RODO-2510 file (C-alpha; in nm, 4 decimals, decimal comma):
residues 468
     n   res          X          Y          Z
     1     m     0,0000     0,0000     0,0000
     2     s     0,1427     0,3346    -0,1016
     3     s     0,1962     0,5874     0,1785
     4     e     0,1709     0,8758    -0,0705
     5     q    -0,1306     1,0985    -0,0206
     6     f    -0,3735     1,1073    -0,3086
     7     s    -0,6933     1,2685    -0,4324
     8     v    -0,9585     1,1188    -0,6581
     9     v    -1,1195     1,3068    -0,9466
    10     i    -1,4416     1,1545    -1,0841
    11     l    -1,5641     1,2791    -1,4201
    12     a    -1,9449     1,2937    -1,4164
    13     a    -2,0329     1,5919    -1,6363
    14     g    -2,1371     1,4179    -1,9580
    15     k    -2,4895     1,4416    -2,0919
    16     g    -2,4997     1,0872    -2,2251
    17     t    -2,6720     1,1638    -2,5541
    18     r    -2,6802     0,7983    -2,6564
    19     m    -2,8899     0,7129    -2,3491
    20     r    -3,1831     0,8906    -2,5226
    21     s    -3,2949     1,0233    -2,1866
    22     a    -3,3447     1,3554    -2,0090
    23     r    -3,1821     1,2016    -1,7013
    24     p    -2,8072     1,2667    -1,6560
    25     k    -2,6182     0,9535    -1,7508
    26     v    -2,4550     0,9057    -1,4101
    27     l    -2,8007     0,8985    -1,2456
    28     h    -2,9211     0,5981    -1,4434
    29     p    -2,9721     0,3089    -1,2023
    30     l    -2,7473     0,0095    -1,1622
    31     a    -2,8775    -0,2423    -0,9070
    32     g    -3,1226     0,0210    -0,7853
    33     r    -2,8645     0,2960    -0,7263
    34     p    -2,7147     0,5641    -0,9545
    35     l    -2,4069     0,4695    -1,1553
    36     l    -2,2135     0,7455    -0,9812
    37     s    -2,2941     0,6011    -0,6372
    38     h    -2,1074     0,2826    -0,7225
    39     v    -1,8019     0,4784    -0,8388
    40     l    -1,8082     0,6926    -0,5244
    41     d    -1,8225     0,3815    -0,3051
    42     t    -1,5157     0,2447    -0,4824
    43     a    -1,3267     0,5735    -0,4517
    44     l    -1,4009     0,6114    -0,0813
    45     a    -1,2997     0,2508    -0,0126
    46     l    -0,9447     0,3521    -0,1157
    47     k    -0,9412     0,6132     0,1670
    48     p    -0,8262     0,9176    -0,0323
    49     t    -0,7517     1,2573     0,1180
    50     a    -1,0291     1,4098    -0,0946
    51     v    -1,2734     1,3166    -0,3702
    52     y    -1,3648     1,5716    -0,6368
    53     v    -1,6662     1,5118    -0,8606
    54     v    -1,6819     1,7140    -1,1808
    55     y    -2,0444     1,7721    -1,2771
    56     g    -2,2155     1,9520    -1,5629
    57     h    -2,5339     1,8374    -1,7350
    58     g    -2,8171     1,8047    -1,4831
    59     g    -2,5747     1,9014    -1,2100
    60     t    -2,8345     2,0061    -0,9556
    61     n    -2,9933     1,6612    -0,9645
    62     v    -2,6562     1,4863    -0,9578
    63     v    -2,5496     1,6762    -0,6472
    64     a    -2,8875     1,6296    -0,4750
    65     a    -2,8778     1,2534    -0,5298
    66     h    -2,5401     1,2293    -0,3533
    67     e    -2,5653     1,4922    -0,0836
    68     t    -2,4668     1,2466     0,1908
    69     y    -2,1318     1,1655     0,0293
    70     p    -1,8222     1,3474     0,1641
    71     v    -1,7099     1,4878    -0,1714
    72     r    -1,6184     1,8245    -0,3208
    73     w    -1,8303     1,9264    -0,6171
    74     v    -1,6678     2,1010    -0,9130
    75     e    -1,8748     2,2437    -1,1961
    76     q    -1,7590     2,2133    -1,5568
    77     p    -1,9620     2,4924    -1,7207
    78     e    -1,8850     2,3716    -2,0712
    79     q    -1,8163     2,0106    -2,1588
    80     l    -1,4869     2,0569    -2,3433
    81     g    -1,3442     1,7088    -2,2969
    82     t    -1,1851     1,4933    -2,0313
    83     g    -0,8685     1,6976    -2,0082
    84     h    -1,0673     2,0153    -1,9465
    85     a    -1,2795     1,8386    -1,6818
    86     v    -0,9737     1,7294    -1,4840
    87     r    -0,8240     2,0782    -1,5214
    88     c    -1,1381     2,2180    -1,3511
    89     a    -1,0817     1,9927    -1,0487
    90     v    -0,7063     1,9925    -0,9811
    91     p    -0,6328     2,3518    -0,8706
    92     e    -0,7211     2,2603    -0,5104
    93     v    -0,5147     1,9390    -0,5130
    94     p    -0,1741     1,9757    -0,3424
    95     d     0,1190     1,9329    -0,5806
    96     d     0,2655     1,6476    -0,3746
    97     h    -0,0530     1,4395    -0,4086
    98     r    -0,1166     1,1667    -0,6566
    99     v    -0,4357     1,2109    -0,8629
   100     l    -0,6520     0,9126    -0,9516
   101     v    -0,8970     0,9815    -1,2347
   102     l    -1,2168     0,7748    -1,2482
   103     y    -1,5324     0,7957    -1,4594
   104     g    -1,8874     0,8175    -1,3296
   105     d    -2,0074     0,5766    -1,5983
   106     v    -1,7536     0,2985    -1,5259
   107     p    -1,9151     0,1436    -1,2156
   108     l    -1,7744    -0,2095    -1,1882
   109     v    -1,4061    -0,1426    -1,1251
   110     r    -1,2879    -0,2730    -0,7868
   111     p    -1,0647    -0,0965    -0,5333
   112     d    -0,8096    -0,3804    -0,5587
   113     t    -0,7824    -0,3174    -0,9322
   114     l    -0,7137     0,0539    -0,8791
   115     q    -0,4637     0,0217    -0,5947
   116     p    -0,1649    -0,0583    -0,8244
   117     l    -0,2207     0,2731    -1,0019
   118     l    -0,1645     0,4479    -0,6698
   119     d     0,1376     0,2362    -0,5810
   120     t     0,3142     0,3114    -0,9116
   121     r     0,5394     0,6120    -0,9679
   122     g     0,4957     0,8382    -1,2662
   123     v     0,1851     0,7980    -1,4823
   124     a    -0,0054     0,4714    -1,4446
   125     l    -0,2702     0,3745    -1,6994
   126     l    -0,5333     0,1092    -1,6358
   127     t    -0,5448    -0,1075    -1,9465
   128     t    -0,7196    -0,4248    -2,0491
   129     v    -0,6809    -0,6881    -2,3193
   130     l    -0,9793    -0,7434    -2,5503
   131     d    -1,0463    -1,0220    -2,7976
   132     d    -1,1867    -0,7555    -3,0292
   133     p    -1,0286    -0,4137    -2,9621
   134     t    -1,2119    -0,2385    -3,2451
   135     g    -1,2816     0,1253    -3,1643
   136     y    -1,0393     0,1525    -2,8727
   137     g    -0,7096     0,3361    -2,8421
   138     r    -0,4186     0,0885    -2,8506
   139     i    -0,1412     0,0841    -2,5905
   140     l     0,2075     0,1124    -2,7438
   141     r     0,4849    -0,0371    -2,5333
   142     s     0,8592    -0,0513    -2,5252
   143     g     0,9873    -0,2993    -2,2717
   144     d     0,7988    -0,2502    -1,9452
   145     g     0,6960     0,1051    -2,0231
   146     v     0,4211     0,2669    -2,2299
   147     t     0,5380     0,4915    -2,5118
   148     g     0,1989     0,6166    -2,6235
   149     i    -0,1666     0,5613    -2,7047
   150     v    -0,2735     0,5534    -3,0670
   151     e    -0,6348     0,5893    -3,1694
   152     e    -0,7643     0,3273    -3,4112
   153     k    -0,8185     0,5722    -3,6963
   154     d    -0,4534     0,6767    -3,6698
   155     a    -0,3068     0,3309    -3,6133
   156     a    -0,0841     0,1452    -3,8584
   157     p    -0,1851    -0,2138    -3,9431
   158     e     0,0625    -0,3623    -3,6937
   159     q    -0,0674    -0,1263    -3,4237
   160     r    -0,4269    -0,2263    -3,4911
   161     a    -0,3265    -0,5840    -3,4180
   162     v    -0,2489    -0,4854    -3,0577
   163     r    -0,5220    -0,6071    -2,8234
   164     e    -0,4197    -0,4098    -2,5128
   165     v    -0,6364    -0,0982    -2,4976
   166     n    -0,6723     0,2156    -2,2885
   167     t    -0,9603     0,2309    -2,0364
   168     g    -0,9223     0,6019    -1,9590
   169     l    -0,8623     0,5421    -1,5876
   170     l    -0,5225     0,6658    -1,4737
   171     a    -0,3150     0,8062    -1,1907
   172     a    -0,0486     1,0776    -1,2139
   173     p     0,1535     1,3079    -0,9864
   174     a    -0,0451     1,6265    -0,9263
   175     g     0,2319     1,8799    -0,9913
   176     p     0,3323     1,7590    -1,3394
   177     l    -0,0322     1,6791    -1,4215
   178     k    -0,1348     2,0407    -1,3672
   179     a     0,1384     2,1600    -1,6049
   180     w     0,0428     1,9061    -1,8728
   181     l    -0,3246     2,0011    -1,8502
   182     v    -0,2394     2,3677    -1,9126
   183     d    -0,0524     2,2678    -2,2284
   184     l    -0,3308     2,0554    -2,3757
   185     q    -0,4501     2,1546    -2,7227
   186     s    -0,7946     2,1139    -2,8772
   187     d    -0,6821     2,0814    -3,2384
   188     n    -0,9047     1,7833    -3,3165
   189     a    -1,2379     1,7252    -3,4865
   190     q    -1,4344     1,7570    -3,1606
   191     r    -1,2405     2,0683    -3,0474
   192     e    -1,1976     1,9043    -2,7083
   193     y    -0,9083     1,8662    -2,4648
   194     y    -0,8235     1,4969    -2,4258
   195     l    -0,6767     1,3697    -2,0998
   196     t    -0,4927     1,0913    -2,2824
   197     d    -0,2706     1,3525    -2,4534
   198     i    -0,0761     1,3836    -2,1276
   199     v     0,0815     1,0440    -2,2017
   200     a     0,2859     1,1859    -2,4874
   201     m     0,3840     1,4819    -2,2682
   202     a     0,4996     1,2517    -1,9902
   203     v     0,7044     1,0414    -2,2309
   204     a     0,8603     1,3570    -2,3784
   205     g     0,9453     1,4725    -2,0265
   206     e     1,0967     1,1337    -1,9391
   207     v     0,8346     1,0683    -1,6743
   208     p     0,7744     0,6924    -1,6511
   209     v     0,4414     0,5746    -1,7992
   210     v     0,3268     0,2291    -1,6895
   211     g     0,0343     0,0218    -1,8129
   212     v    -0,1432    -0,1820    -1,5439
   213     p    -0,3727    -0,4459    -1,6998
   214     a    -0,7082    -0,5171    -1,5379
   215     d    -0,7662    -0,8897    -1,5108
   216     e    -1,1298    -0,8756    -1,6234
   217     p    -1,2292    -0,6591    -1,9214
   218     a    -1,5864    -0,6506    -1,7897
   219     e    -1,4639    -0,4647    -1,4825
   220     v    -1,3767    -0,1551    -1,6864
   221     q    -1,6798    -0,1590    -1,9138
   222     g    -1,8358     0,1845    -1,9511
   223     v    -2,2000     0,2743    -2,0038
   224     n    -2,2867     0,4819    -2,3089
   225     d    -2,6333     0,3546    -2,3959
   226     l    -2,9137     0,1460    -2,2512
   227     v    -2,7797    -0,1721    -2,4089
   228     q    -2,4501    -0,1308    -2,2243
   229     l    -2,6390    -0,0398    -1,9063
   230     a    -2,8231    -0,3727    -1,9278
   231     e    -2,4949    -0,5558    -1,9848
   232     v    -2,3365    -0,3927    -1,6808
   233     e    -2,6469    -0,4731    -1,4740
   234     r    -2,6155    -0,8385    -1,5697
   235     l    -2,2479    -0,8410    -1,4740
   236     w    -2,3142    -0,6676    -1,1419
   237     q    -2,5973    -0,9050    -1,0531
   238     r    -2,3917    -1,2111    -1,1383
   239     r    -2,1090    -1,0830    -0,9217
   240     a    -2,3519    -1,0200    -0,6343
   241     a    -2,5152    -1,3620    -0,6717
   242     e    -2,1801    -1,5393    -0,6639
   243     r    -2,0756    -1,3477    -0,3518
   244     l    -2,3996    -1,4417    -0,1752
   245     m    -2,3785    -1,8073    -0,2740
   246     r    -2,0200    -1,8266    -0,1474
   247     s    -2,1438    -1,6853     0,1826
   248     g    -2,3994    -1,9672     0,2095
   249     l    -2,7173    -1,8345     0,0486
   250     h    -2,8904    -2,0942    -0,1680
   251     l    -2,9992    -1,9196    -0,4880
   252     i    -3,1898    -2,1802    -0,6867
   253     q    -3,1500    -1,9862    -1,0134
   254     p    -2,8800    -1,7215    -0,9592
   255     d    -2,9244    -1,5678    -1,3034
   256     r    -3,2851    -1,4837    -1,2094
   257     f    -3,2097    -1,3153    -0,8769
   258     q    -3,1996    -0,9355    -0,8392
   259     l    -3,0264    -0,7472    -0,5592
   260     r    -3,0931    -0,3743    -0,5525
   261     g    -2,9488    -0,2826    -0,2178
   262     e    -2,8052    -0,4844     0,0716
   263     l    -2,8930    -0,8393     0,1732
   264     i    -2,7931    -0,9922     0,5068
   265     h    -2,8762    -1,3594     0,5592
   266     g    -2,8413    -1,6441     0,8028
   267     s    -2,7750    -2,0097     0,7293
   268     d    -2,9771    -2,2548     0,5205
   269     c    -3,1952    -1,9965     0,3462
   270     s    -3,3494    -2,0866     0,0111
   271     v    -3,4303    -1,8255    -0,2537
   272     d    -3,6294    -1,9267    -0,5615
   273     a    -3,6284    -1,7683    -0,9088
   274     d    -3,7194    -1,4037    -0,9748
   275     v    -3,6842    -1,2853    -0,6158
   276     i    -3,6037    -0,9120    -0,5916
   277     c    -3,4423    -0,7554    -0,2835
   278     q    -3,4511    -0,3763    -0,2586
   279     g    -3,3037    -0,1496     0,0070
   280     r    -3,1886    -0,3286     0,3224
   281     v    -3,3195    -0,6834     0,3530
   282     e    -3,2459    -0,9190     0,6426
   283     l    -3,3106    -1,2934     0,6410
   284     g    -3,2803    -1,5061     0,9507
   285     h    -3,1933    -1,8769     0,9511
   286     r    -3,3827    -2,1343     0,7407
   287     v    -3,5937    -1,8755     0,5603
   288     t    -3,7706    -1,9862     0,2411
   289     l    -3,8591    -1,7372    -0,0331
   290     g    -4,0814    -1,8603    -0,3159
   291     p    -4,0645    -1,7475    -0,6785
   292     g    -4,1339    -1,3863    -0,7664
   293     v    -4,1162    -1,2511    -0,4110
   294     l    -4,0348    -0,8808    -0,3684
   295     l    -3,8673    -0,7731    -0,0429
   296     r    -3,8154    -0,4017     0,0169
   297     n    -3,6528    -0,2821     0,3416
   298     a    -3,7834    -0,5958     0,5082
   299     r    -3,6842    -0,8420     0,7794
   300     v    -3,7825    -1,2090     0,7583
   301     e    -3,6944    -1,4027     1,0708
   302     d    -3,5992    -1,7656     1,1407
   303     d    -3,8017    -2,0444     0,9774
   304     a    -4,0445    -1,8059     0,8067
   305     v    -4,1871    -1,8863     0,4639
   306     v    -4,2815    -1,6248     0,2060
   307     d    -4,4671    -1,7974    -0,0736
   308     a    -4,4870    -1,7081    -0,4426
   309     y    -4,5409    -1,3529    -0,5719
   310     s    -4,5803    -1,1872    -0,2348
   311     i    -4,4633    -0,8323    -0,1539
   312     i    -4,3026    -0,7496     0,1800
   313     d    -4,2523    -0,3727     0,1957
   314     t    -4,0981    -0,2105     0,5041
   315     a    -4,2396    -0,4905     0,7168
   316     v    -4,1305    -0,7671     0,9541
   317     v    -4,2172    -1,1353     0,9162
   318     g    -4,1618    -1,3029     1,2518
   319     p    -4,0223    -1,6489     1,3348
   320     g    -4,2130    -1,9318     1,1727
   321     a    -4,4645    -1,6986     1,0132
   322     q    -4,6145    -1,7769     0,6732
   323     v    -4,6997    -1,5318     0,3977
   324     g    -4,8727    -1,5813     0,0638
   325     p    -4,8942    -1,6729    -0,2069
   326     f    -4,9994    -1,3389    -0,3582
   327     a    -4,9988    -1,1462    -0,0295
   328     r    -4,8970    -0,7848     0,0232
   329     l    -4,7511    -0,6582     0,3499
   330     r    -4,7315    -0,2794     0,3352
   331     p    -4,5210    -0,0501     0,5564
   332     g    -4,5646    -0,0852     0,9291
   333     t    -4,6733    -0,4491     0,9241
   334     t    -4,5334    -0,6935     1,1784
   335     l    -4,6248    -1,0617     1,1845
   336     e    -4,5335    -1,2210     1,5152
   337     r    -4,4298    -1,5800     1,5737
   338     g    -4,6330    -1,8324     1,3759
   339     a    -4,8738    -1,5793     1,2298
   340     k    -5,0207    -1,6475     0,8850
   341     v    -5,1221    -1,4140     0,6033
   342     g    -5,2594    -1,6011     0,3042
   343     n    -5,3452    -1,5446    -0,0600
   344     f    -5,4797    -1,2058    -0,1670
   345     v    -5,4467    -1,0548     0,1798
   346     e    -5,3215    -0,6966     0,2175
   347     t    -5,2014    -0,5392     0,5418
   348     k    -5,0865    -0,1891     0,6340
   349     a    -4,9672    -0,0659     0,9763
   350     v    -5,0768    -0,3963     1,1303
   351     r    -4,9436    -0,6094     1,4121
   352     l    -5,0662    -0,9684     1,3782
   353     g    -5,0108    -1,1505     1,7055
   354     p    -4,8603    -1,4950     1,7648
   355     g    -5,0488    -1,7727     1,5881
   356     s    -5,3101    -1,5397     1,4436
   357     k    -5,4150    -1,5860     1,0840
   358     a    -5,5826    -1,4066     0,7966
   359     n    -5,5812    -1,6677     0,5274
   360     h    -5,7906    -1,5339     0,2403
   361     l    -5,9055    -1,2227     0,0562
   362     t    -5,8757    -0,9743     0,3419
   363     y    -5,7640    -0,6157     0,4026
   364     l    -5,6303    -0,5121     0,7437
   365     g    -5,5214    -0,1519     0,7908
   366     d    -5,4176     0,0321     1,1086
   367     t    -5,5016    -0,2744     1,3150
   368     e    -5,3701    -0,4407     1,6310
   369     v    -5,4451    -0,8128     1,6376
   370     g    -5,3765    -1,0211     1,9477
   371     a    -5,2732    -1,3864     1,9741
   372     g    -5,4679    -1,6816     1,8364
   373     v    -5,7120    -1,4739     1,6323
   374     n    -5,8872    -1,6148     1,3253
   375     i    -5,9877    -1,3590     1,0618
   376     g    -6,2293    -1,5024     0,8063
   377     a    -6,2202    -1,4564     0,4311
   378     g    -6,3403    -1,1272     0,2922
   379     t    -6,2887    -0,9323     0,6157
   380     i    -6,1952    -0,5660     0,5850
   381     t    -6,1107    -0,2950     0,8337
   382     c    -6,2717     0,0345     0,7347
   383     n    -5,9909     0,2508     0,8688
   384     y    -6,0321     0,5707     0,6652
   385     d    -6,3318     0,8025     0,6945
   386     g    -6,2253     1,0420     0,4220
   387     a    -6,0411     1,2722     0,6598
   388     g    -5,8366     1,0617     0,8986
   389     k    -5,7161     0,7102     0,9751
   390     h    -5,8563     0,5167     1,2729
   391     r    -5,7377     0,1989     1,4430
   392     t    -5,9058    -0,1335     1,5002
   393     r    -5,8156    -0,3534     1,7972
   394     i    -5,8861    -0,7272     1,7955
   395     e    -5,7963    -0,8943     2,1224
   396     d    -5,6638    -1,2464     2,1880
   397     d    -5,8601    -1,5537     2,0726
   398     a    -6,1258    -1,3562     1,8870
   399     f    -6,2988    -1,5115     1,5860
   400     i    -6,3974    -1,2854     1,2961
   401     g    -6,6492    -1,4432     1,0606
   402     s    -6,6216    -1,4191     0,6841
   403     g    -6,7378    -1,1086     0,5037
   404     t    -6,7102    -0,8865     0,8115
   405     e    -6,6578    -0,5098     0,8003
   406     l    -6,4923    -0,3555     1,1065
   407     v    -6,5627     0,0198     1,1019
   408     a    -6,2843     0,1882     1,2984
   409     p    -6,2347     0,2974     1,5636
   410     v    -6,3638    -0,0262     1,7105
   411     t    -6,2506    -0,2995     1,9516
   412     v    -6,3304    -0,6697     1,9418
   413     g    -6,2931    -0,8065     2,2938
   414     r    -6,0953    -1,1088     2,4039
   415     g    -6,2565    -1,4359     2,2904
   416     a    -6,5396    -1,2563     2,1093
   417     t    -6,7006    -1,4044     1,7989
   418     i    -6,8231    -1,1844     1,5154
   419     g    -7,0858    -1,3489     1,2954
   420     a    -7,0261    -1,3707     0,9226
   421     g    -7,1505    -1,0761     0,7211
   422     t    -7,1478    -0,8352     1,0144
   423     t    -7,0793    -0,4648     0,9803
   424     l    -6,9375    -0,3806     1,3220
   425     t    -6,9700    -0,0147     1,4187
   426     r    -6,9520    -0,0497     1,7997
   427     d    -6,7201    -0,2409     2,0303
   428     a    -6,7907    -0,6145     2,0614
   429     p    -6,7787    -0,7328     2,4247
   430     p    -6,5362    -1,0102     2,5264
   431     g    -6,6542    -1,3699     2,5106
   432     t    -6,9795    -1,2985     2,3294
   433     l    -7,1316    -1,3473     1,9863
   434     t    -7,1954    -1,0224     1,8036
   435     l    -7,3692    -1,0073     1,4693
   436     e    -7,5442    -0,7411     1,2681
   437     r    -7,7451    -0,8300     0,9600
   438     t    -8,0415    -0,6766     0,7834
   439     r    -8,3589    -0,8878     0,7604
   440     q    -8,3606    -1,0921     0,4418
   441     r    -8,6451    -1,0063     0,2025
   442     t    -8,7650    -1,1594    -0,1211
   443     v    -8,9726    -0,9272    -0,3428
   444     e    -9,2074    -1,1379    -0,5486
   445     g    -9,2729    -1,0230    -0,9038
   446     w    -8,9960    -0,7647    -0,9078
   447     r    -8,8283    -0,7129    -1,2425
   448     r    -8,5177    -0,5310    -1,3582
   449     p    -8,5773    -0,2031    -1,5427
   450     g    -8,6451    -0,2766    -1,9090
   451     a    -8,7147    -0,6444    -1,8469
   452     v    -9,0294    -0,8048    -1,9952
   453     s    -9,2990    -0,8475    -1,7272
   454     t    -9,4175    -1,1991    -1,6432
   455     r    -9,7240    -1,0670    -1,4516
   456     q   -10,0712    -1,0800    -1,5952
   457     a   -10,2612    -0,7592    -1,6517
   458     g   -10,4571    -0,6573    -1,3425
   459     d   -10,2154    -0,8201    -1,0943
   460     d   -10,1740    -0,6255    -0,7728
   461     d    -9,8442    -0,4526    -0,6930
   462     p    -9,5888    -0,6894    -0,5443
   463     t    -9,5524    -0,7165    -0,1709
   464     p    -9,2384    -0,8457    -0,0057
   465     s    -9,2235    -1,1626     0,1954
   466     e    -8,9897    -1,1530     0,4923
   467     s    -8,7881    -1,4087     0,6786
   468     s    -8,5568    -1,3688     0,9721
***
């Protein structure tokens, strides 16, 4: 590890025209986070003295999306090339520092890959070897040193045969770098100042230039369009899946697993195809996730099962609890030990006590449910009156019949039974049966509007018959 102090400059000013998007390129998501966030994480892992981010297009949004990062923001008013971008950032860098230049659209490079650039004297270029180097600048070498970079359009046939190419990532001593940047010229078709032109200046000044090959070409792949973004996403996800499997997570189909945040897991967990984890997700021991499950900022504790196509959003699934299939736990939901939420059940701001269950076609919102409660199919809590939310309380061992409406605020007492089809508007006493139903009526001779009458002329108007 080099003891030399260093600063990092990240170039993030480009518009990204080929993305065909109004969003700044570095804000396009990779694994649920902006491209630039991944590069910043890598830079900070190296423990630099300072990180400078050069921004331009959509700069206000770029800065706002990364306001928690300890970086110094540098505006590039006009996008005049990579050399000009670095020149905007380096005036504050001490001359005795080393400067590491990274790109906000190259998100997969690892800290271990960059460290040799910091440990090398002179100018160090990160290179890679491609099977097909078409379109890339070729690295020209003499012995162990680099003598130059030649662009493909300017390369001789023997130079085009070279497969080692420039990635654009480099490190250089700050003092000489500042002088080279001042001397850059824009006499090219794009009228831009190219950072790579400093290589020729270093060679002319007898400053050593070293090429450091990256082991994996995919690690230095940039993002210029949505096709490349999808390729980088696939690479990132595969890397994440392999890391999780090596740590003991059983991914049944790793190529169909998506991590868009952080996943912490215990032992002997099983994750089926098409599971998506967003934000911070925690799995206990022996957790089973069925196909198509979405977990967002969720905790699933030991021995719990989340069945197919269920959504757990900012919620807690307790030990041995069961969810789904096709269930939705919205923010503020907690299922305690052994609780069950079945198919087509939705909860919001609910605590479902130990062993309680809502197995079918139910909505529970703003509700406290005790232990051992059975909630029948088709039950809903009417928690919103158009102005405010109100809570429902269901105490231990209560039984809620199917098709019940609980109009909050309301309490169902301990051990109470609510008859099927009840609309409960007042508290139900403990240990009793409460039911509320209108008297059933059959209206003889009634017909739908527009229907042909089956009555004979002169028949009297229909009268209802009633039954209790």
